[in-house]
N, C-alpha and C positions, 0 to 999 in steps of 0.2 A: 279628685280623680285625675291625676296627671296622665298625659300622653307622652311616652318616652320614645325617642327615635334610636334605632339600632342599625348598624351596618353589618351585613353578613360577610364574613371573611372568605367564604367559599364562592358565592356568586356575585358579591359586591352590590347587592340590592339593599336599598334603604327600606326599613320597616318601621312603621309607626304603631306602637302597641299601647293600648289603654291599660292602665294599671289601676285596679280597683282598690288595692291597699298598698300604698307606697312603702310601708314598713315591712311588707313581705317580699322576699326576693325569689320569686318563682323563676325557674330556668325559662328563657325565651328561645323560641325557634323561628327560623326564617320562614315566612309564609310562602316564599317562592320555591326554595329547594329543601326546606325542612332541617337545615343545618342548625346546630346549637352553638356554633362558633360565631358569636355575636358580640360586637363592641358597641357600647352605648355612646351616642353622639351628643354633643352639646347643641341643644335646640335653640332656634331663634325665638325671640319673644318680642312682643310689642307693648308699648306703653301708651296709654290713653293721653291725649292732649286736650286741654280746654279749648273752647272756641277762640278765646283770646290768643292763645299760643299758636293756633293754626293760622289765624289772621296775621299775626306778627311774622310768622315764617314766610307767608306769601308776600309780605311787604319788604322782605330782605332782598336787596339788589342782587345778591348771589343767585337767587332763583331765576333771574332773568338772563343768566349767562347763556350764550348761544342763541338768544332770540334775534331773529332777523325780521324786523317789522314789515319788510317788503315781501316776505315769503309767507303765503297763506298757510302752508303746512307747519311752519315754525310757530305761528300764532296759534294754530289749532292744537299743537302739542302742549303749548302753555295753558290754553283753556282747559284741556283735558286734565292736566296736572292740577290746576286750580280747583276744578270740579271734584276730583278725587279727594283733595285735601279738605274740602268743605263737606264731603259726604254726599255730593250731588251727582246724579247720573246724567252726564251731558251727552251720552251716546257716542257713536263713532264719528267724531267731528271730521277727521281726515277723509273718511268714506263719503261724507257729504260733499266734499270738494270734487269728488270723482263722478257725481251724479250726471247722467246724460243731459245735455241741453243747458248745462250751467256754464255761463260765461261771465266771469267777474268784471270784465271791462264794460259790459252793458247792463249789469245788475242795478236795480233801483235801490240805492243805499239809503233812501229816505223812507223806506217802508217801515211802518210802525211808529213813525214820528207824529 
């Protein structure tokens, strides 16, 4: 059961339409304005990667482009990207940097050792 995307030519709204039978071509209508002047769009797709492929992509030096090791926000963005790649929810790392009372210059970096 594919989902096709269409662009309404009248109101320029994108519509995602579930097609129960891809071999039947029922006329589609815009859910926003009701127009039948719809153009089918080329949809994006994703490909599953193995865990090995995800780890290899993280080891690629190109993923470190723009990393400023002295900027905590830059490191936080990299950590978030790595977490997403590995399917882990690391939360909003950048928001943690903005927590009241947080001062990186006096933080105990030995905690947890």
